[in-house]
DRENDO-1510 file (C-alpha; in Angstrom, 1 decimal, always signed):
<recs>
REC; n; res; u; v; w
REC; 1; MET; +36.9; +11.8; +29.3 .
REC; 2; LYS; +40.2; +12.6; +31.1 .
REC; 3; LEU; +43.1; +14.2; +29.2 .
REC; 4; ARG; +45.1; +11.0; +29.6 .
REC; 5; ASP; +42.3; +8.9; +28.2 .
REC; 6; ALA; +42.0; +11.3; +25.2 .
REC; 7; ASP; +45.7; +10.8; +24.5 .
REC; 8; LEU; +45.1; +7.2; +23.9 .
REC; 9; PHE; +43.2; +8.1; +20.6 .
REC; 10; ARG; +45.7; +10.8; +19.4 .
REC; 11; HIS; +47.6; +8.3; +17.2 .
REC; 12; VAL; +44.5; +7.9; +15.0 .
REC; 13; SER; +44.7; +11.5; +13.8 .
REC; 14; ALA; +48.5; +12.1; +14.1 .
REC; 15; ASP; +50.7; +12.7; +11.1 .
REC; 16; ASN; +52.2; +9.2; +11.2 .
REC; 17; ALA; +48.8; +7.6; +11.8 .
REC; 18; ALA; +49.5; +4.7; +9.4 .
REC; 19; LEU; +52.8; +3.9; +11.2 .
REC; 20; TYR; +51.2; +4.1; +14.6 .
REC; 21; ARG; +48.3; +1.8; +13.5 .
REC; 22; ALA; +50.7; -0.7; +12.0 .
REC; 23; VAL; +52.7; -0.8; +15.3 .
REC; 24; LEU; +49.5; -1.2; +17.5 .
REC; 25; ASP; +48.1; -3.8; +15.0 .
REC; 26; GLY; +51.3; -5.8; +15.6 .
REC; 27; PHE; +50.8; -5.6; +19.3 .
REC; 28; SER; +47.1; -6.7; +18.9 .
REC; 29; ALA; +48.1; -9.7; +16.8 .
REC; 30; ALA; +50.7; -10.6; +19.5 .
REC; 31; LYS; +48.0; -10.3; +22.2 .
REC; 32; ARG; +45.7; -12.7; +20.3 .
REC; 33; ALA; +48.7; -15.1; +20.1 .
REC; 34; PHE; +49.1; -14.9; +23.9 .
REC; 35; ARG; +52.4; -13.1; +23.7 .
REC; 36; LEU; +53.0; -10.7; +26.5 .
REC; 37; HIS; +55.9; -8.5; +25.2 .
REC; 38; LEU; +57.4; -7.5; +21.8 .
REC; 39; ARG; +60.9; -6.2; +21.1 .
REC; 40; PRO; +61.4; -3.7; +18.3 .
REC; 41; ASP; +63.2; -6.2; +16.1 .
REC; 42; ASP; +60.2; -8.6; +16.6 .
REC; 43; LEU; +57.9; -5.8; +15.5 .
REC; 44; LEU; +60.0; -5.0; +12.4 .
REC; 45; ARG; +59.9; -8.6; +11.3 .
REC; 46; GLU; +56.2; -9.4; +12.1 .
REC; 47; ALA; +54.1; -6.3; +11.7 .
REC; 48; ARG; +52.3; -5.5; +8.5 .
REC; 49; TRP; +53.6; -2.1; +7.4 .
REC; 50; PRO; +51.7; +0.0; +4.9 .
REC; 51; GLY; +54.8; +0.4; +2.8 .
REC; 52; ALA; +58.5; -0.2; +3.3 .
REC; 53; PRO; +59.4; -1.1; +7.0 .
REC; 54; PRO; +60.5; +1.9; +9.0 .
REC; 55; SER; +64.0; +2.4; +10.1 .
REC; 56; ALA; +65.0; +1.4; +13.6 .
REC; 57; GLU; +65.2; +5.1; +14.6 .
REC; 58; ALA; +61.7; +5.8; +13.2 .
REC; 59; LEU; +60.2; +2.8; +15.0 .
REC; 60; ALA; +61.9; +3.7; +18.2 .
REC; 61; GLN; +60.4; +7.3; +18.0 .
REC; 62; ALA; +57.0; +5.8; +17.3 .
REC; 63; LEU; +57.2; +3.4; +20.2 .
REC; 64; ASP; +58.3; +6.3; +22.5 .
REC; 65; GLN; +55.4; +8.4; +21.4 .
REC; 66; LEU; +52.9; +5.6; +22.0 .
REC; 67; VAL; +54.4; +5.1; +25.4 .
REC; 68; ALA; +54.0; +8.8; +26.1 .
REC; 69; TRP; +50.3; +8.7; +25.0 .
REC; 70; GLY; +49.7; +5.7; +27.2 .
REC; 71; ASN; +49.0; +3.0; +24.6 .
REC; 72; LEU; +52.2; +1.1; +25.4 .
REC; 73; ARG; +54.3; +0.3; +28.4 .
REC; 74; ALA; +58.1; -0.1; +28.2 .
REC; 75; GLN; +60.3; -2.0; +30.5 .
REC; 76; ALA; +64.0; -2.9; +30.5 .
REC; 77; ASP; +65.0; -5.9; +28.5 .
REC; 78; THR; +67.9; -7.7; +30.3 .
REC; 79; ALA; +67.3; -11.1; +29.0 .
REC; 80; ARG; +69.8; -10.9; +26.2 .
REC; 81; VAL; +72.6; -8.9; +27.9 .
REC; 82; ALA; +75.8; -10.7; +27.2 .
REC; 83; THR; +78.4; -8.0; +27.4 .
REC; 84; LEU; +78.9; -4.8; +29.3 .
REC; 85; GLU; +78.2; -2.8; +26.1 .
REC; 86; ASP; +74.9; -4.6; +25.8 .
REC; 87; PHE; +74.0; -3.6; +29.4 .
REC; 88; TYR; +74.5; +0.1; +28.7 .
REC; 89; ARG; +72.7; -0.2; +25.3 .
REC; 90; ARG; +69.1; +0.9; +25.3 .
REC; 91; ARG; +67.0; -2.3; +25.2 .
REC; 92; LEU; +63.3; -2.2; +26.0 .
REC; 93; LEU; +60.3; -4.6; +25.9 .
REC; 94; TYR; +56.9; -3.2; +25.0 .
REC; 95; ARG; +53.4; -4.3; +25.8 .
REC; 96; LEU; +49.9; -2.9; +25.6 .
REC; 97; THR; +48.6; -1.0; +28.6 .
REC; 98; PRO; +45.0; -1.7; +29.8 .
REC; 99; GLY; +43.9; +1.5; +28.2 .
REC; 100; GLY; +45.7; +0.6; +25.0 .
REC; 101; GLU; +44.0; -2.8; +25.0 .
REC; 102; ALA; +40.6; -1.1; +25.5 .
REC; 103; VAL; +41.3; +1.3; +22.6 .
REC; 104; GLU; +42.3; -1.6; +20.3 .
REC; 105; ALA; +39.2; -3.6; +21.3 .
REC; 106; GLY; +37.0; -0.5; +20.6 .
REC; 107; LEU; +38.6; +0.2; +17.2 .
REC; 108; ALA; +38.3; -3.5; +16.2 .
REC; 109; ALA; +34.6; -3.5; +17.1 .
REC; 110; TYR; +34.1; -0.3; +15.1 .
REC; 111; VAL; +35.8; -1.7; +12.0 .
REC; 112; THR; +33.8; -5.0; +12.4 .
REC; 113; ALA; +30.5; -3.1; +12.6 .
REC; 114; LEU; +31.3; -1.1; +9.5 .
REC; 115; ALA; +32.4; -4.1; +7.6 .
REC; 116; ARG; +29.4; -6.2; +8.7 .
REC; 117; ARG; +27.2; -7.5; +5.9 .
REC; 118; GLY; +23.6; -8.2; +6.5 .
REC; 119; GLU; +22.2; -11.5; +5.6 .
REC; 120; LEU; +18.9; -13.4; +6.0 .
REC; 121; GLN; +19.9; -16.5; +7.9 .
REC; 122; THR; +17.6; -19.4; +7.0 .
REC; 123; VAL; +20.0; -21.7; +8.8 .
REC; 124; ALA; +19.4; -19.8; +12.0 .
REC; 125; LEU; +15.7; -20.7; +11.8 .
REC; 126; ASP; +16.6; -24.4; +11.8 .
REC; 127; ASP; +19.0; -23.8; +14.8 .
REC; 128; ILE; +16.2; -22.0; +16.7 .
REC; 129; LEU; +13.8; -24.8; +16.1 .
REC; 130; ALA; +16.4; -27.4; +17.2 .
REC; 131; ARG; +17.1; -25.5; +20.4 .
REC; 132; LEU; +13.4; -25.2; +21.2 .
REC; 133; THR; +13.0; -29.0; +20.6 .
REC; 134; THR; +15.9; -29.6; +23.0 .
REC; 135; LEU; +14.3; -27.4; +25.7 .
REC; 136; ARG; +11.0; -29.2; +25.2 .
REC; 137; LEU; +12.7; -32.6; +25.8 .
REC; 138; LEU; +14.5; -31.2; +28.9 .
REC; 139; ALA; +11.2; -29.7; +30.2 .
REC; 140; ASP; +9.5; -33.1; +30.0 .
REC; 141; GLN; +12.1; -34.6; +32.4 .
REC; 142; ALA; +11.2; -34.9; +36.0 .
REC; 143; ALA; +14.4; -33.1; +37.1 .
REC; 144; PRO; +15.8; -31.1; +34.1 .
REC; 145; ASP; +19.6; -31.0; +33.9 .
REC; 146; ALA; +20.4; -27.3; +34.8 .
REC; 147; PRO; +23.7; -27.1; +32.8 .
REC; 148; LYS; +22.0; -28.5; +29.7 .
REC; 149; VAL; +19.0; -26.1; +30.1 .
REC; 150; HIS; +21.4; -23.2; +30.5 .
REC; 151; GLU; +23.4; -24.2; +27.5 .
REC; 152; ALA; +20.3; -24.6; +25.3 .
REC; 153; LEU; +18.9; -21.2; +26.4 .
REC; 154; ARG; +22.2; -19.5; +25.9 .
REC; 155; ASP; +22.6; -21.0; +22.4 .
REC; 156; LEU; +19.0; -20.1; +21.6 .
REC; 157; VAL; +19.6; -16.4; +22.5 .
REC; 158; HIS; +22.9; -16.4; +20.7 .
REC; 159; VAL; +21.4; -17.7; +17.5 .
REC; 160; PHE; +18.4; -15.5; +17.7 .
REC; 161; GLU; +20.5; -12.3; +18.3 .
REC; 162; GLY; +22.5; -13.2; +15.2 .
REC; 163; LEU; +19.3; -13.7; +13.1 .
REC; 164; ALA; +17.8; -10.4; +14.3 .
REC; 165; ARG; +21.0; -8.4; +13.9 .
REC; 166; HIS; +21.9; -9.6; +10.4 .
REC; 167; ALA; +18.3; -9.3; +9.2 .
REC; 168; GLU; +18.2; -5.7; +10.4 .
REC; 169; VAL; +21.5; -4.9; +8.7 .
REC; 170; PHE; +20.4; -6.7; +5.5 .
REC; 171; MET; +17.2; -4.7; +5.2 .
REC; 172; ALA; +19.0; -1.4; +5.8 .
REC; 173; ASP; +21.7; -2.3; +3.3 .
REC; 174; LEU; +19.0; -3.4; +0.8 .
REC; 175; SER; +17.3; +0.0; +0.9 .
REC; 176; ARG; +20.6; +1.8; +0.3 .
REC; 177; THR; +21.6; -0.7; -2.4 .
REC; 178; LEU; +18.3; -0.2; -4.3 .
REC; 179; GLU; +18.8; +3.5; -4.3 .
REC; 180; LEU; +22.4; +3.3; -5.5 .
REC; 181; GLN; +21.6; +0.7; -8.1 .
REC; 182; ARG; +19.1; +2.9; -9.8 .
REC; 183; ALA; +21.9; +4.8; -11.5 .
REC; 184; GLU; +24.0; +1.7; -12.6 .
REC; 185; LEU; +22.3; -0.2; -15.4 .
REC; 186; ASP; +24.7; -3.2; -15.5 .
REC; 187; ALA; +24.8; -3.6; -11.8 .
REC; 188; VAL; +21.0; -3.6; -11.5 .
REC; 189; MET; +20.4; -6.1; -14.3 .
REC; 190; GLY; +23.0; -8.5; -12.8 .
REC; 191; PHE; +21.9; -7.9; -9.2 .
REC; 192; LYS; +18.1; -8.3; -9.9 .
REC; 193; THR; +17.9; -12.0; -10.5 .
REC; 194; ARG; +20.2; -13.0; -7.6 .
REC; 195; LEU; +18.5; -10.8; -5.1 .
REC; 196; ILE; +15.0; -11.9; -6.1 .
REC; 197; ASP; +16.0; -15.5; -5.8 .
REC; 198; TYR; +17.6; -14.9; -2.5 .
REC; 199; LEU; +14.5; -13.0; -1.1 .
REC; 200; GLU; +12.1; -15.6; -2.4 .
REC; 201; ARG; +14.1; -18.5; -0.9 .
REC; 202; PHE; +14.2; -16.7; +2.5 .
REC; 203; ILE; +10.5; -15.8; +2.4 .
REC; 204; ARG; +9.6; -19.5; +1.6 .
REC; 205; GLU; +11.9; -20.8; +4.4 .
REC; 206; LEU; +10.6; -18.1; +6.8 .
REC; 207; VAL; +6.9; -19.0; +6.1 .
REC; 208; GLU; +7.6; -22.7; +6.7 .
REC; 209; ARG; +9.9; -22.4; +9.7 .
REC; 210; ALA; +8.1; -19.5; +11.5 .
REC; 211; GLY; +4.9; -21.5; +11.9 .
REC; 212; ARG; +6.8; -24.5; +13.4 .
REC; 213; ILE; +8.8; -22.2; +15.7 .
REC; 214; ALA; +5.6; -20.5; +16.9 .
REC; 215; ALA; +4.0; -23.9; +17.7 .
REC; 216; ALA; +7.2; -24.9; +19.6 .
REC; 217; LEU; +7.1; -21.7; +21.6 .
REC; 218; ASP; +3.5; -22.2; +22.5 .
REC; 219; ALA; +4.2; -25.8; +23.5 .
REC; 220; LEU; +7.1; -24.7; +25.7 .
REC; 221; GLN; +5.4; -21.8; +27.4 .
REC; 222; PRO; +3.7; -23.7; +30.3 .
REC; 223; SER; +7.1; -25.0; +31.5 .
REC; 224; ILE; +9.3; -22.1; +30.6 .
REC; 225; ASP; +9.3; -20.5; +34.0 .
REC; 226; GLY; +11.0; -23.5; +35.6 .
REC; 227; LEU; +13.7; -23.6; +32.9 .
REC; 228; LEU; +14.4; -19.8; +33.2 .
REC; 229; ASP; +14.7; -20.3; +37.0 .
REC; 230; LEU; +17.3; -23.0; +36.5 .
REC; 231; ALA; +19.3; -20.8; +34.0 .
REC; 232; ALA; +19.1; -17.8; +36.4 .
REC; 233; ALA; +20.2; -19.8; +39.4 .
REC; 234; ARG; +23.2; -21.3; +37.5 .
REC; 235; GLU; +24.3; -17.8; +36.4 .
REC; 236; ALA; +23.8; -16.4; +39.9 .
REC; 237; GLY; +26.1; -19.1; +41.2 .
REC; 238; ASP; +29.1; -17.3; +39.6 .
REC; 239; ALA; +28.3; -14.0; +41.4 .
REC; 240; ALA; +30.8; -12.6; +43.9 .
REC; 241; PRO; +30.4; -13.8; +47.6 .
REC; 242; GLY; +27.9; -11.9; +49.6 .
REC; 243; ASP; +25.0; -12.2; +52.0 .
REC; 244; ASP; +21.7; -13.9; +51.2 .
REC; 245; ALA; +20.1; -10.6; +50.2 .
REC; 246; ASP; +22.8; -10.1; +47.6 .
REC; 247; ARG; +22.4; -13.6; +46.2 .
REC; 248; GLN; +18.7; -13.3; +46.0 .
REC; 249; ALA; +19.0; -9.9; +44.3 .
REC; 250; SER; +21.5; -11.3; +41.8 .
REC; 251; ARG; +19.3; -14.2; +41.0 .
REC; 252; ALA; +16.2; -12.0; +40.6 .
REC; 253; LEU; +18.2; -9.8; +38.2 .
REC; 254; LYS; +19.4; -12.8; +36.2 .
REC; 255; ARG; +15.8; -14.1; +36.0 .
REC; 256; THR; +14.4; -10.8; +34.8 .
REC; 257; ALA; +17.0; -10.7; +32.0 .
REC; 258; TRP; +16.1; -14.2; +30.9 .
REC; 259; VAL; +12.3; -13.4; +31.0 .
REC; 260; GLU; +13.0; -10.3; +28.8 .
REC; 261; ARG; +15.0; -12.4; +26.3 .
REC; 262; TRP; +12.2; -15.1; +26.2 .
REC; 263; GLN; +9.6; -12.4; +25.6 .
REC; 264; GLY; +11.6; -10.9; +22.8 .
REC; 265; ILE; +11.9; -14.3; +21.1 .
REC; 266; ARG; +8.2; -14.9; +21.5 .
REC; 267; LEU; +7.3; -11.5; +20.0 .
REC; 268; TRP; +9.5; -12.2; +17.1 .
REC; 269; PHE; +7.4; -15.2; +16.0 .
REC; 270; LEU; +4.1; -14.7; +17.8 .
REC; 271; SER; +1.9; -11.6; +17.8 .
REC; 272; ASP; +0.9; -10.1; +21.2 .
REC; 273; GLY; -2.5; -9.0; +19.8 .
REC; 274; ARG; -1.5; -5.4; +19.3 .
REC; 275; LEU; +1.3; -5.6; +16.9 .
REC; 276; PRO; +2.2; -8.2; +14.3 .
REC; 277; ALA; +5.1; -10.5; +15.0 .
REC; 278; GLN; +8.6; -9.3; +13.9 .
REC; 279; ALA; +8.9; -12.3; +11.6 .
REC; 280; GLU; +5.8; -11.1; +9.8 .
REC; 281; LEU; +7.2; -7.6; +9.5 .
REC; 282; LEU; +10.5; -9.0; +8.1 .
REC; 283; ARG; +8.6; -11.1; +5.6 .
REC; 284; ALA; +6.6; -8.1; +4.5 .
REC; 285; ALA; +9.8; -6.0; +4.2 .
REC; 286; ALA; +11.4; -8.7; +2.1 .
REC; 287; ARG; +8.3; -9.0; -0.1 .
REC; 288; SER; +8.2; -5.2; -0.6 .
REC; 289; ALA; +11.8; -5.2; -1.7 .
REC; 290; ILE; +10.9; -7.3; -4.8 .
REC; 291; PRO; +8.5; -4.7; -6.3 .
REC; 292; ARG; +10.9; -1.9; -5.5 .
REC; 293; LEU; +13.6; -3.7; -7.3 .
REC; 294; LEU; +11.3; -4.4; -10.3 .
REC; 295; SER; +10.4; -0.7; -10.3 .
REC; 296; ALA; +14.0; +0.2; -10.5 .
REC; 297; VAL; +14.5; -2.1; -13.4 .
REC; 298; SER; +11.4; -0.7; -15.1 .
REC; 299; ALA; +12.7; +2.8; -14.7 .
REC; 300; LEU; +16.0; +1.7; -16.3 .
REC; 301; ASN; +14.2; +0.0; -19.1 .
REC; 302; GLU; +12.3; +3.2; -19.8 .
REC; 303; ARG; +15.5; +5.1; -19.8 .
REC; 304; ARG; +17.0; +2.6; -22.2 .
REC; 305; ALA; +13.9; +2.9; -24.5 .
REC; 306; GLY; +14.6; +6.6; -24.8 .
REC; 307; ARG; +11.8; +7.9; -22.6 .
REC; 308; SER; +12.6; +11.0; -20.8 .
REC; 309; ASP; +13.0; +11.1; -17.1 .
REC; 310; ARG; +10.7; +14.1; -16.2 .
REC; 311; SER; +12.1; +14.6; -12.7 .
REC; 312; ALA; +15.7; +14.6; -13.9 .
REC; 313; ASP; +14.7; +17.0; -16.7 .
REC; 314; PHE; +13.2; +19.4; -14.2 .
REC; 315; ARG; +16.2; +19.2; -11.9 .
REC; 316; ARG; +18.5; +19.9; -14.8 .
REC; 317; LEU; +16.3; +22.8; -15.9 .
REC; 318; ALA; +16.4; +24.2; -12.3 .
REC; 319; VAL; +20.2; +24.2; -12.4 .
REC; 320; TRP; +20.1; +26.0; -15.7 .
REC; 321; PHE; +17.8; +28.6; -14.3 .
REC; 322; ALA; +20.1; +29.1; -11.3 .
REC; 323; GLN; +23.1; +29.5; -13.6 .
REC; 324; THR; +21.5; +32.2; -15.9 .
REC; 325; PRO; +23.4; +35.5; -15.5 .
REC; 326; HIS; +20.3; +37.8; -15.7 .
REC; 327; ALA; +16.5; +37.8; -16.0 .
REC; 328; GLY; +16.5; +38.1; -19.8 .
REC; 329; ASP; +18.3; +34.8; -20.2 .
REC; 330; ALA; +16.0; +33.2; -17.7 .
REC; 331; HIS; +13.0; +34.3; -19.8 .
REC; 332; ARG; +14.5; +33.0; -23.0 .
REC; 333; LEU; +15.2; +29.7; -21.3 .
REC; 334; TRP; +11.6; +29.6; -20.2 .
REC; 335; ARG; +10.3; +30.1; -23.7 .
REC; 336; ALA; +12.7; +27.5; -25.1 .
REC; 337; ALA; +11.7; +24.9; -22.4 .
REC; 338; PHE; +7.9; +25.4; -22.3 .
REC; 339; GLY; +7.0; +27.4; -25.4 .
REC; 340; LEU; +4.1; +29.1; -23.6 .
REC; 341; SER; +5.2; +32.7; -23.9 .
REC; 342; PRO; +4.4; +34.7; -25.9 .
REC; 343; ALA; +0.9; +33.3; -26.8 .
REC; 344; ARG; +0.9; +34.7; -30.3 .
REC; 345; HIS; -0.3; +31.4; -31.8 .
REC; 346; LEU; -3.8; +32.1; -30.3 .
REC; 347; ALA; -4.3; +34.8; -32.9 .
REC; 348; LEU; -5.4; +37.3; -30.3 .
REC; 349; ALA; -6.0; +40.9; -31.2 .
REC; 350; VAL; -2.8; +42.3; -29.6 .
REC; 351; VAL; -2.5; +46.0; -30.1 .
REC; 352; ASP; +0.9; +46.7; -28.6 .
REC; 353; ASP; +3.9; +44.5; -28.6 .
REC; 354; VAL; +4.4; +43.8; -24.9 .
REC; 355; PRO; +7.9; +42.6; -23.8 .
REC; 356; ALA; +7.9; +39.1; -22.3 .
REC; 357; SER; +9.4; +40.3; -19.1 .
REC; 358; THR; +6.2; +42.4; -18.4 .
REC; 359; PRO; +4.4; +41.2; -15.2 .
REC; 360; TRP; +0.9; +39.8; -15.7 .
REC; 361; GLY; -0.6; +42.5; -13.5 .
REC; 362; ALA; +1.1; +45.3; -15.5 .
REC; 363; ALA; +0.2; +44.0; -18.9 .
REC; 364; PRO; -2.7; +45.5; -20.9 .
REC; 365; PRO; -6.0; +43.5; -20.9 .
REC; 366; LEU; -6.9; +41.3; -23.9 .
REC; 367; THR; -10.4; +40.4; -25.1 .
REC; 368; ILE; -10.9; +36.6; -25.1 .
REC; 369; GLN; -13.8; +35.0; -26.9 .
REC; 370; PRO; -16.1; +32.9; -24.7 .
REC; 371; ARG; -15.6; +29.7; -26.7 .
REC; 372; LEU; -11.8; +30.0; -26.4 .
REC; 373; ARG; -12.1; +30.6; -22.6 .
REC; 374; GLU; -14.6; +27.7; -22.1 .
REC; 375; GLN; -13.6; +25.1; -24.6 .
REC; 376; ALA; -9.9; +26.2; -25.4 .
REC; 377; ARG; -10.8; +26.3; -29.1 .
REC; 378; LEU; -11.3; +29.2; -31.4 .
REC; 379; PRO; -14.7; +29.5; -33.3 .
REC; 380; THR; -14.5; +28.0; -36.8 .
REC; 381; ARG; -14.8; +30.3; -39.7 .
REC; 382; GLY; -17.8; +30.1; -42.0 .
REC; 383; GLY; -21.5; +29.3; -41.5 .
REC; 384; PRO; -22.9; +27.1; -38.7 .
REC; 385; THR; -22.9; +23.3; -39.2 .
REC; 386; LEU; -26.1; +21.8; -40.7 .
REC; 387; ILE; -28.3; +19.9; -38.2 .
REC; 388; ARG; -29.5; +16.5; -39.3 .
REC; 389; ASP; -33.1; +15.4; -38.8 .
REC; 390; ARG; -33.0; +12.2; -36.7 .
REC; 391; SER; -36.8; +12.0; -35.9 .
REC; 392; GLN; -37.3; +8.9; -38.1 .
REC; 393; ALA; -34.4; +7.1; -36.6 .
REC; 394; ARG; -35.6; +7.9; -33.1 .
REC; 395; ALA; -39.2; +6.7; -34.0 .
REC; 396; LEU; -37.8; +3.4; -35.4 .
REC; 397; LEU; -35.7; +2.9; -32.3 .
REC; 398; ALA; -38.7; +3.6; -30.1 .
REC; 399; ALA; -40.8; +1.1; -32.0 .
REC; 400; GLN; -38.1; -1.6; -31.7 .
REC; 401; MET; -37.8; -1.0; -28.0 .
REC; 402; ALA; -41.6; -1.2; -27.5 .
REC; 403; GLU; -41.7; -4.5; -29.4 .
REC; 404; GLN; -38.9; -6.0; -27.3 .
REC; 405; ASN; -40.6; -4.9; -24.1 .
REC; 406; ALA; -43.8; -6.5; -25.2 .
REC; 407; GLN; -42.1; -9.8; -26.1 .
REC; 408; LEU; -40.3; -9.7; -22.7 .
REC; 409; THR; -43.6; -9.0; -20.9 .
REC; 410; ARG; -45.3; -11.9; -22.7 .
REC; 411; ALA; -42.4; -14.2; -21.9 .
REC; 412; ARG; -42.6; -13.3; -18.1 .
REC; 413; GLU; -46.4; -14.0; -18.2 .
REC; 414; ARG; -45.8; -17.2; -20.0 .
REC; 415; LEU; -43.3; -18.6; -17.5 .
REC; 416; THR; -45.1; -17.3; -14.3 .
REC; 417; ALA; -48.4; -18.7; -15.6 .
REC; 418; ALA; -47.0; -22.2; -15.6 .
REC; 419; GLY; -46.8; -22.2; -11.8 .
REC; 420; TYR; -44.9; -25.0; -9.9 .
REC; 421; THR; -44.5; -27.6; -12.6 .
REC; 422; ARG; -41.9; -30.0; -14.1 .
REC; 423; LEU; -39.7; -28.9; -17.0 .
REC; 424; SER; -41.0; -31.7; -19.0 .
REC; 425; GLN; -44.5; -30.3; -18.6 .
REC; 426; LEU; -43.5; -26.7; -19.4 .
REC; 427; GLY; -44.8; -26.9; -23.0 .
REC; 428; VAL; -43.7; -25.2; -26.2 .
REC; 429; LEU; -41.8; -21.9; -25.7 .
REC; 430; ASP; -41.4; -19.1; -28.3 .
REC; 431; ALA; -38.0; -17.5; -28.9 .
REC; 432; ALA; -38.4; -14.7; -26.3 .
REC; 433; ALA; -39.7; -17.0; -23.6 .
REC; 434; PHE; -37.0; -19.5; -24.2 .
REC; 435; ARG; -34.2; -16.9; -23.9 .
REC; 436; LEU; -35.7; -15.7; -20.7 .
REC; 437; PHE; -36.0; -19.3; -19.5 .
REC; 438; LEU; -32.3; -19.9; -20.3 .
REC; 439; ASN; -31.3; -16.8; -18.3 .
REC; 440; LEU; -33.3; -17.9; -15.3 .
REC; 441; LEU; -32.0; -21.4; -15.5 .
REC; 442; GLY; -28.4; -20.1; -15.7 .
REC; 443; GLU; -28.9; -17.9; -12.6 .
REC; 444; ALA; -30.3; -20.9; -10.6 .
REC; 445; LEU; -27.6; -23.4; -11.7 .
REC; 446; SER; -24.8; -21.0; -10.9 .
REC; 447; ALA; -26.0; -20.9; -7.3 .
REC; 448; GLN; -26.3; -24.7; -7.1 .
REC; 449; GLN; -23.3; -26.3; -5.3 .
REC; 450; GLN; -24.5; -29.9; -5.5 .
REC; 451; PRO; -26.4; -31.6; -8.4 .
REC; 452; ASP; -29.3; -32.6; -6.0 .
REC; 453; GLN; -29.5; -29.3; -4.1 .
REC; 454; PRO; -32.7; -27.2; -4.5 .
REC; 455; VAL; -32.0; -23.6; -5.2 .
REC; 456; GLU; -33.9; -20.3; -5.4 .
REC; 457; ARG; -32.5; -17.3; -7.1 .
REC; 458; SER; -33.6; -13.9; -8.4 .
REC; 459; SER; -33.1; -12.7; -11.9 .
REC; 460; ALA; -30.5; -10.1; -12.8 .
REC; 461; ASP; -33.2; -7.3; -13.1 .
REC; 462; GLY; -34.9; -8.4; -9.8 .
REC; 463; LEU; -38.3; -8.7; -11.4 .
REC; 464; LEU; -38.5; -12.5; -11.3 .
REC; 465; ARG; -37.6; -15.2; -8.8 .
REC; 466; VAL; -37.0; -18.8; -9.9 .
REC; 467; ARG; -37.2; -21.9; -7.6 .
REC; 468; LEU; -35.5; -25.1; -9.0 .
REC; 469; THR; -35.8; -28.5; -7.4 .
REC; 470; PRO; -33.9; -31.5; -9.1 .
REC; 471; LEU; -35.9; -34.7; -9.6 .
REC; 472; VAL; -34.3; -38.1; -9.2 .
REC; 473; ASP; -31.3; -38.9; -11.4 .
REC; 474; GLY; -32.3; -40.5; -14.7 .
REC; 475; THR; -35.4; -38.4; -15.4 .
REC; 476; GLN; -35.4; -36.6; -18.7 .
REC; 477; ALA; -37.1; -33.3; -19.8 .
REC; 478; VAL; -37.5; -32.2; -23.4 .
REC; 479; ILE; -38.7; -28.6; -24.2 .
REC; 480; GLU; -39.8; -27.7; -27.7 .
REC; 481; THR; -39.0; -24.2; -28.8 .
REC; 482; GLU; -38.9; -22.0; -31.9 .
REC; 483; LEU; -35.1; -22.2; -31.8 .
REC; 484; GLY; -34.9; -25.9; -31.4 .
REC; 485; ARG; -35.2; -28.7; -28.9 .
REC; 486; PHE; -33.8; -28.4; -25.3 .
REC; 487; ALA; -33.2; -31.5; -23.3 .
REC; 488; GLY; -31.7; -32.3; -19.9 .
REC; 489; ARG; -32.4; -33.6; -16.4 .
REC; 490; ASP; -35.9; -33.0; -15.3 .
REC; 491; HIS; -36.6; -30.5; -12.5 .
REC; 492; LEU; -39.5; -28.9; -10.7 .
REC; 493; ILE; -39.5; -25.3; -11.5 .
REC; 494; GLU; -41.5; -22.2; -10.4 .
REC; 495; VAL; -41.1; -18.7; -11.8 .
REC; 496; MET; -42.6; -16.0; -9.6 .
REC; 497; ALA; -43.0; -12.3; -10.2 .
REC; 498; VAL; -41.5; -10.1; -7.6 .
REC; 499; SER; -43.9; -7.4; -6.5 .
</recs>
């Protein structure tokens, strides 16, 4: 940057920066209103001063300084000279220089970028879908109207850039907001419901619109090359005069830019096979923001319920350790915080009173009982605990298990011996066989998706396999058991043992 260019920014850090900015803001407002010059009295009347308006002498000094830095240009004002005294009086008109206009545009863009608020534009999704529909209608024409194609593509890119830029800013702001809101209870509780509703509405709209936009992009893809050619040719027509090579190069450059924009729009809503679409990533980010917000609320609720924040406690303790004047205070703080030193509550046989500041390697050894080292408990005083004789209980349990195994074996033999038969011909079942039959029937019916579908299924223990074939509707089977009568639709059943 040249020294003269650097002078253009000196008013930002000068002593009277507020006065200089008010003067230049006045000239920027006049520029937006298509006014070419300003007189000092116009500026005194129209500018927004940070406090009281400056005196005429202070304003004249500020204007002279801005002229010296290159932000303003002054010229003689002879329009209102009526007398000879007016002719010799200092009268000047001021206007922004090209460098001053560039500085004002840069500062305005800087302020706008800092003040920009992110948002999730569901309306932009509708606009994108509408532009794609328009392009599809134009592509179906035998000779598409180039101005309309160019206008639709330009609007599509403009809307898409706004959607992408605002979504990026919103997600970045959301991350910062969630971190800041953790410390403010009222702000989080009031912010939670609104943000969750906002995110859920956007996710719902994005899911619905993204699929339709992706379908519209796919439908437009076969004819998009011709539309991009029309837009590039129309833009290249505004290029400066030159030879054929220059015109072809300008058109190729414009077309490359349009192809890149179109690919960017496609990748936002359609995956390229390697990475997910940007819309999917945005939806995932919006979804992940909801549990993060709920986690912040949960942390605040725990804090309100009186639970301690362990990380905050350790950070505060670290500050206290750093502020202790000497090692003795640090050791006392350690004992107060953790209560682990000295370990006199273990009732160890300590011969000498060792100071707490003694390093572990320099301390005398202690004899630790094996149970204290292995089980963290001291041996109980008194005699050993009496051992109960449980042989009778174990024998009774073994007899009951043997009886149950015998009943289960007889039940398996009873059902497998029946072979391939009808339920109505299965005969009388005892309690054990009936319970096994119900388990097998339940396994088979759980795998049946249609009432007339034959099924074959293994039992839960894998020892039996049951095949069940429904008979015609209206048949009835009744099975007599020790537990009662079982009735239902008749089936062909076969229970087989799995070897």
